[in-house]
C-alpha positions in Angstrom: 25.3 -6.1 18.4 22.2 -4.0 17.7 19.4 -5.7 15.8 17.7 -2.4 14.8 17.7 -1.5 11.1 19.7 1.6 10.0 18.2 4.9 11.0 15.4 6.1 8.7 14.7 2.5 7.5 12.3 -0.1 8.7 11.6 -3.8 8.6 8.1 -4.5 7.3 6.2 -7.2 9.2 3.3 -9.1 7.6 0.6 -6.7 8.8 2.5 -3.7 7.5 3.0 -5.3 4.1 -0.7 -6.1 3.8 -1.5 -2.5 4.5 1.0 -1.3 1.9 -0.3 -3.8 -0.7 -3.9 -2.7 0.0 -2.9 1.0 -0.7 -0.8 0.1 -3.7 -3.6 -2.1 -5.2 -6.1 0.8 -5.1 -3.6 3.4 -6.4 -2.5 1.1 -9.2 -6.2 0.3 -10.2 -7.0 4.1 -10.4 -3.9 4.9 -12.3 -4.5 2.2 -14.9 -8.1 3.4 -15.4 -6.6 6.8 -16.3 -4.5 5.2 -19.0 -1.1 5.1 -17.2 1.2 2.2 -18.0 3.7 0.5 -15.6 7.4 1.2 -15.6 10.3 0.1 -13.4 13.9 1.4 -13.2 17.1 0.2 -11.4 17.5 1.0 -7.7 20.7 2.9 -8.5 21.8 5.2 -11.4 25.1 6.5 -12.7 25.9 9.4 -10.4 26.0 11.9 -13.2 22.4 11.0 -14.0 21.2 12.3 -10.6 23.6 15.1 -9.7 22.6 18.6 -10.7 18.9 17.8 -11.3 17.3 18.6 -8.0 19.1 21.7 -6.7 22.0 22.3 -4.3 20.3 21.2 -1.1 18.8 18.1 -2.6 22.1 17.0 -4.1 23.4 16.7 -0.5 20.8 14.1 0.2 21.7 11.7 -2.5 23.1 8.4 -1.2 26.4 7.8 -3.2 27.9 4.4 -3.9 31.7 4.2 -3.7 33.7 2.7 -6.5 34.4 -1.0 -6.0 37.4 -3.4 -6.4 40.7 -1.8 -7.3 39.1 1.7 -7.3 37.7 1.4 -3.7 40.6 3.2 -2.1 40.0 6.3 -4.2 36.9 7.1 -2.1 35.1 8.2 -5.3 31.5 7.5 -6.2 30.3 6.4 -9.6 26.8 5.3 -8.7 24.0 6.5 -6.5 20.7 5.3 -5.1 17.8 6.9 -6.9 16.6 10.1 -5.2 13.2 10.1 -6.9 11.4 8.4 -9.8 11.3 11.5 -12.1 14.9 11.8 -13.1 15.1 8.1 -13.9 12.0 8.5 -16.1 13.6 11.4 -17.9 16.6 9.1 -18.7 14.3 6.3 -19.9 12.4 8.7 -22.2 15.7 9.8 -23.7 17.0 6.3 -24.0 13.8 4.8 -25.6 12.4 7.8 -27.4 11.7 5.9 -30.6 9.9 3.0 -28.8 7.5 5.1 -26.7 4.2 6.6 -27.9 3.9 10.2 -28.7 2.0 10.8 -25.4 3.6 8.5 -22.9 1.8 8.1 -19.6 3.4 5.9 -17.0 3.0 5.0 -13.3 5.8 3.8 -11.2 5.7 2.4 -7.6 9.2 1.7 -6.2 11.4 2.7 -3.3 13.7 5.8 -3.3 16.4 6.8 -0.9 17.3 10.2 0.6 20.0 10.9 3.2 17.5 13.1 5.2 17.0 13.4 8.9 14.4 10.9 10.0 11.2 12.2 11.5 7.6 11.2 12.1 6.4 9.9 8.7 9.7 10.8 7.1 12.2 8.1 6.2 15.5 7.6 4.4 14.0 4.7 2.4 10.4 5.0 1.2 8.1 4.2 -1.6 6.8 6.7 -4.1 3.7 6.3 -6.3 4.3 8.4 -9.4 2.3 9.2 -12.5 3.8 11.2 -15.3 2.7 12.3 -18.8 5.2 13.1 -21.5 4.7 14.9 -24.7 2.0 17.6 -24.2 1.9 21.1 -22.9 -1.9 21.1 -22.5 -3.2 21.9 -19.0 -5.5 18.9 -19.5 -2.5 16.9 -18.3 -2.4 18.6 -14.9 -6.1 18.3 -14.5 -6.1 14.6 -15.3 -3.3 14.0 -12.8 -5.1 15.9 -10.1 -8.3 13.9 -10.8 -6.3 10.6 -10.6 -4.6 11.3 -7.3 -7.8 12.7 -5.9 -9.8 9.7 -6.8 -7.1 7.4 -5.4 -7.2 9.2 -2.1 -11.0 9.2 -2.1 -11.1 5.5 -2.6 -8.7 5.0 0.3 -11.1 6.9 2.5 -9.7 10.4 2.6 -12.3 13.2 2.6 -10.4 16.2 4.1 -7.6 16.6 1.5 -6.8 19.7 -0.6 -5.1 19.8 -3.9 -3.1 23.0 -3.9 -2.1 24.7 -7.2 0.4 27.4 -8.1 2.9 28.2 -10.9 6.7 28.5 -10.7 6.8 31.3 -13.2 4.3 33.3 -11.1 6.6 32.9 -8.1 9.7 33.8 -10.1 7.9 36.9 -11.4 7.1 38.0 -7.9 10.7 37.4 -6.9 11.7 39.7 -9.7 9.1 42.4 -8.5 10.8 42.5 -5.1 14.2 42.5 -6.8 15.7 39.3 -5.6 18.6 38.5 -7.8 18.2 35.5 -10.2 21.2 33.8 -8.6 19.4 33.8 -5.2 15.9 32.9 -6.5 16.3 29.1 -6.1 17.3 29.5 -2.4 14.4 32.0 -1.9 11.9 29.5 -3.2 13.2 26.8 -0.9 12.7 29.1 2.0 9.3 30.2 0.8 8.2 26.5 0.5 8.5 26.3 4.4 6.1 29.2 5.0 3.2 27.0 6.3 5.6 25.3 8.7 7.7 28.2 10.0 5.5 31.3 9.5 6.6 34.8 8.5 9.5 35.1 11.0 10.8 31.7 9.9 10.9 32.6 6.2 12.5 36.0 7.0 15.2 34.2 9.2 15.8 31.6 6.4 16.2 34.4 3.8 18.8 36.0 6.1 20.6 32.7 6.6 20.8 32.2 2.9 22.3 35.7 2.4 19.1 37.2 1.0 17.8 40.5 2.4 15.1 39.6 5.0 13.2 42.7 4.0 12.6 41.1 0.6 10.8 38.2 2.4 8.6 40.7 4.2 7.7 42.4 0.9 7.1 39.1 -0.8 4.8 37.7 1.8 2.8 40.9 2.0 2.4 40.9 -1.8 1.2 37.3 -1.8 -1.4 38.2 0.8 -2.6 41.2 -1.1 -2.9 39.6 -4.4 -4.6 36.3 -3.5 -8.1 36.6 -2.3 -9.2 35.2 1.1 -11.4 32.1 1.0 -14.6 33.9 1.9 -14.2 36.4 -1.0 -14.2 33.9 -3.9 -16.4 31.3 -5.6 -16.1 27.7 -4.6 -16.7 25.8 -7.8 -13.2 24.5 -7.7 -12.3 25.1 -4.1 -10.8 28.4 -3.2 -10.1 30.3 -6.4 -8.7 33.8 -7.0 -11.3 36.1 -8.6 -11.0 37.4 -12.1 -10.2 40.9 -10.8 -7.3 39.4 -8.7 -6.0 37.5 -11.8 -6.0 40.8 -13.7 -4.2 42.5 -10.9 -1.6 39.7 -10.9 -1.1 40.0 -14.7 -0.6 43.8 -14.4 1.9 43.3 -11.6 4.0 40.6 -13.4 3.8 42.2 -16.8 3.3 40.5 -20.2 6.3 38.2 -19.7 4.5 36.1 -17.1 0.8 36.6 -18.2 0.9 33.1 -19.7 1.5 31.6 -16.3 -1.5 33.4 -14.9 -3.6 32.2 -17.8 -2.4 28.6 -17.2 -3.6 28.6 -13.6 -7.0 30.1 -14.7 -7.4 27.4 -17.3 -6.6 24.7 -14.8 -9.2 26.0 -12.5 -11.7 26.2 -15.3 -11.1 22.6 -16.6 -11.0 21.0 -13.1 -14.7 21.8 -12.7 -15.4 18.9 -15.0 -13.7 16.4 -12.7 -14.9 14.7 -9.5 -12.2 16.5 -7.4 -13.2 20.1 -8.2 -14.2 20.8 -4.6 -10.8 19.8 -3.4 -8.7 22.2 -5.6 -7.3 25.4 -4.2 -4.9 28.0 -5.4 -2.2 28.5 -2.8 0.3 31.4 -3.3 2.7 30.0 -0.7 3.2 26.7 -2.7 6.8 26.7 -4.1 7.9 23.0 -4.3 11.6 22.9 -3.5 13.0 20.9 -6.5 14.7 23.0 -9.1 13.5 21.2 -12.2 9.9 22.5 -12.0 9.1 25.0 -14.8 5.3 25.5 -14.7 2.3 24.6 -12.8 3.0 23.0 -9.4 0.7 20.9 -7.2 0.5 19.4 -3.7 -1.8 17.3 -1.7 -2.4 18.6 1.8 -4.4 17.2 4.7 -5.2 19.4 7.7 -3.1 18.6 10.7 -1.0 16.1 8.7 0.8 18.1 6.1 1.7 17.0 2.6 0.8 13.6 1.2 2.5 14.2 -2.2 3.0 16.7 -4.9 4.3 17.4 -8.4 4.3 19.7 -11.3 5.5 20.5 -14.8 9.1 20.0 -15.7 9.4 20.7 -19.4 13.2 21.1 -19.4 14.4 18.0 -17.5 14.3 15.4 -20.3 16.3 17.9 -22.5 19.3 17.5 -20.2 19.6 13.9 -21.5 18.1 14.3 -25.0 19.5 17.6 -26.1 16.0 19.0 -26.9 13.2 19.9 -24.5 10.2 17.6 -24.1 7.1 18.7 -22.2 6.4 16.6 -19.1 4.3 16.7 -16.0 4.1 14.4 -13.0 2.5 13.8 -9.6 3.9 11.7 -6.7 2.0 10.3 -3.8 3.9 9.6 -0.5 3.0 6.0 0.1 4.6 5.8 3.6 2.9 9.0 4.8 -0.5 7.7 3.5 -0.1 4.4 5.3 0.9 6.1 8.6 -2.1 8.4 8.5 -4.5 5.6 7.5 -3.2 3.4 10.4 -3.5 6.2 12.9 -7.0 7.0 11.7 -8.1 3.3 11.6 -9.0 3.7 7.9 -8.1 0.1 6.8 -11.0 -2.3 6.3 -11.3 -5.4 8.5 -10.2 -7.6 5.6 -6.8 -6.1 5.7 -6.3 -6.5 9.4 -7.7 -10.0 9.3 -4.5 -11.5 8.1 -3.3 -13.8 5.4 -5.3 -16.9 6.4 -9.0 -17.6 6.0 -9.1 -21.0 7.7 -6.6 -23.1 9.7 -6.8 -26.9 9.7 -6.1 -28.5 13.0 -4.1 -31.7 13.6 -5.8 -34.0 16.1 -3.2 -36.7 16.1 -0.2 -37.9 14.1 -2.3 -40.5 12.3 -4.6 -37.7 11.0 -1.8 -35.5 9.5 -2.2 -36.8 6.0 -5.9 -36.3 6.0 -5.5 -32.8 7.4 -3.1 -31.9 4.5 -5.6 -33.3 2.0 -8.4 -31.2 3.5 -6.1 -28.1 3.3 -5.5 -28.9 -0.4 -9.3 -29.2 -1.0 -9.9 -25.8 0.7 -7.1 -24.1 -1.3 -8.6 -25.5 -4.5 -11.9 -23.8 -3.4 -10.0 -20.5 -3.4 -9.3 -20.1 0.3 -6.1 -19.2 2.0 -5.3 -22.1 4.3 -2.8 -22.8 7.0 -2.1 -26.2 8.7 -1.2 -26.4 12.3 2.1 -28.3 12.0 1.9 -30.5 15.2 -0.6 -32.6 17.0 -1.5 -30.7 20.1 -4.4 -29.9 22.4 -7.3 -28.4 20.4 -7.5 -25.4 22.8 -3.9 -24.5 22.1 -4.5 -24.7 18.3 -7.5 -22.6 18.4 -5.8 -20.0 20.6 -2.9 -19.9 18.1 -5.4 -19.3 15.2 -7.1 -16.5 17.2 -3.8 -14.8 17.9 -3.2 -14.7 14.1 -6.7 -13.3 13.4 -7.7 -16.4 11.5 -11.5 -16.3 11.3 -12.2 -20.1 10.9 -10.7 -23.3 12.2 -11.4 -26.7 10.5 -11.4 -29.5 13.1 -10.9 -33.0 11.6 -11.1 -35.5 14.5 -11.5 -39.2 14.2 -15.3 -39.0 14.6 -15.6 -36.2 12.0 -13.5 -38.3 9.5 -15.7 -41.3 10.1 -18.9 -39.3 9.3 -17.3 -37.5 6.3 -17.7 -34.2 8.1 -15.6 -31.3 9.3 -16.3 -29.3 12.5 -15.9 -25.6 11.4 -15.5 -23.1 14.2 -16.1 -19.4 13.6 -13.7 -17.6 16.0 -15.5 -14.3 15.5 -18.8 -15.6 16.9 -17.7 -18.7 18.8 -20.2 -20.9 16.8 -19.2 -24.4 15.7 -21.0 -26.5 13.1 -20.5 -29.9 11.6 -20.3 -29.5 7.8 -20.2 -32.1 5.1 -16.6 -32.3 4.0 -17.4 -31.5 0.4 -19.3 -28.3 1.4 -16.7 -26.8 3.8 -15.1 -24.6 1.1 -18.4 -23.1 0.0 -19.5 -22.7 3.7 -16.4 -20.7 4.7 -16.4 -18.6 1.5 -20.0 -17.5 2.1 -19.3 -16.4 5.6 -16.1 -14.5 4.6 -18.3 -12.3 2.6 -18.6 -8.9 4.4 -22.4 -9.1 4.6 -22.0 -12.2 6.8 -19.1 -10.9 8.8 -19.7 -10.1 12.5 -17.5 -8.2 14.9 -14.7 -10.3 16.4 -14.8 -11.3 20.0 -12.9 -13.7 22.2 -13.5 -17.3 21.1 -15.3 -19.7 23.4 -13.3 -22.6 24.8 -13.5 -25.3 22.2 -14.9 -28.8 22.8 -12.3 -31.6 22.6 -13.3 -34.3 20.1 -14.2 -37.5 21.7 -11.7 -40.4 21.8 -12.5 -43.0 19.2 -14.7 -45.9 20.4 -13.4 -49.4 20.5 -14.7 -51.4 17.5 
């Protein structure tokens, strides 16, 4: 029998959970400082809640739950694991509309499930970190969300990220210009969204596979290149922006019907200059975002050589599918799993995360000293330290080696001589130094040396000295 978890899922061991909690802690802190409130929803939804909200291709990736009990033989599904956190939010807003504030801002950090093909950094079960703002059509919402996700990434140590911006109505307007039928436009946007991965030929082939004239793809890609300025032709106050002349050209091409979409992008670029992430913001004409519920500005976080770390956009019509009237909404989702993979590969986690869950381990010298060892552990925990107790009386060398294997920085040795003197021998496994400390001062001593300014680079611990056998009275 195989002991591996199902494909596209993982078991999370302690080190992995610590890395995830570190990232979530920073993201949550940033989101709360931007005024977002926490929300949680069930792992599964009624299947009709999810179906038809994401587009034809995404519907195929929803994990369906078969009916149970006497209905099991029917093979029908009435529930499904949530595909994302946005559609459940829309349901919540419709359900609790009278209990929520006029402008509801929430963050949600929970797992989602997709029946996708597993790949590097892509899983069937993964966490999302979402922020959403409900109730306003102002571009201030998009700018605040870009600032929040940008600040979260900066605090995690990312410097080379870009926040890409586009607008779905600009894209649909361009599809109309090259005369792609409305019925095929959703498929065309899904193909266009892969441009950075598959190039011109790949998009053209994808158009053909979807029954769309591949010449339309050639015309569309050429138009996008001609309209949007190259990076060295434009100002850099907010990353790579399209110039005013290019914006006017785009307005003229799309006509008055889509001029509001062009104005929206221009206003976002103007407002973002007031935020700390201005230098990271870029207009990207290729950005499409595959989900069908987007209606306005769309955004994505990209890192060179890595790909997307998250994205989002405005979805002003989605809540209306539950409520019967449209409610403006905009959201941004960070891909937690991808972020952790990249940070691990780049060695971006601080030493405190890698150190482990224990600050000090209390050794057991003999069976008679077990009670005193447990009492010392309780004293150190009361001092605010994370403490483990070696469960058996064993050779001191083995106990220290075990602590070192778990990245425990300090070992507290309480032999008979130490107990008689009211002291504890404290060994720093990072430096190999060992000192006799008055028992009442051990907690303060260890806490002071756990402070980063006292921390030294770890190295192999020296062989510990065995405590002397007690003398005969």
